N, C-alpha and C positions, 0 to 999 in steps of 0.2 A: 504494500500500500504506500503510495507516494504522499508525503505530508504536504499540505498546502499552507504556505506561510503568507503573511501579509507583506506586501512589497514595501509599504511605508515603515513598518517595523524593521524590516531588513535594512533599509537605507538610513534608519535613525542612528545606527552605530557608526562612529567615526572610522573605525578600522575597515568596515565593509565599504564605506564611501571611498576610502583611500584605495581599496582594491579595485573598485570600479574605475577610478581615475587612472590607475596603472594600466588597466586593460583597454583604455581608450586608444592607446597608440599601437598595441600589438597583443597577440595572444601569448600567454605565458603558462609555464608549468607551475604547480603548487610550490615547488622549491624555489623557482624564480620569484614568485610573489612573496613567499615567506622571507626571502633574503632582504626585503625592503623594510622589515619590521623587527623590533626587539622583543618578540614573543616567541613562544615555542611553535614549531611547525604544526603540531596537532591543533593548536588554537586557530591558526590561519586556515587549516583544512576545514575546521568547523564553520568558519566564516564563509569560506567558498561553498561549502555544502548548503548553507542557508541561501546564499545568492543563487545557487543552482536550482534549489527547490522553488524559488520565486521566479525562476526563468529569466533572471537578469543576466546570467552568464550561462554559457553552454560549454560542455566538455567534448573534446574531439581527441580520440586516441590516434597517435602517430607512432607506430612501433611500440616501444615500451612506455613511452611518455604520454601523459594526458595533458593537453593544452586547453586552457580556458580562454574564452573570448567573450566580449561584451555582446549582449543581444540588444541591438539598437532599437528594434521595434518595441520591446518592453520598456525601454527608457522613454520612448515617445509617448507611451501611455501615461507615464508620470508627468511628462511635460504638458500633455493635454490637460490633465487634472489641475496642474499648477497655473495654467493659462487664465483660468477664471479669476484667480487671485491677482495676477498681473494686471488684468483689465480693471479690477476694482481699485488697485493702488494707483494705476495711471490716471484714472478718473479723479481720484482724490488729490493727486499732485497737480493735475490740471486745474481743478477747482481752487486749490491753494494758490497757484500761480496767478489765476485770475483775480482772486481776492487781494493778493499783495500788489498787483498792478493797479487795481482800483484804489487802494490805500495810498500808493505812491503818487498816482495822478491827482488825487484829492489834496495831498500834502503839497504838491507842486503848484496847485491852483491857488493855494493860500499864500 
């Protein structure tokens, strides 16, 4: 049985986010990934397993090695969800800009 984990819980961990950043440039083995951290390799393997269960990374075996790579489509799902908040904040910043411009113009009129 495959565990289903929450994507947002998975990316809430700074180590897992760092692993995702590492995988943006190239596929890597667990050992290559672990060499970038000051924690035990089994700890990194657990983080990779969680990312794999969330389908944020995929594993491809090449000979004896397993290479992990970022699944861009799954990352796009996160981006799509975040987009609604970007729009809200952009609207709020635009409203603030308009208010500040109005205050500045009134001040210059006096």
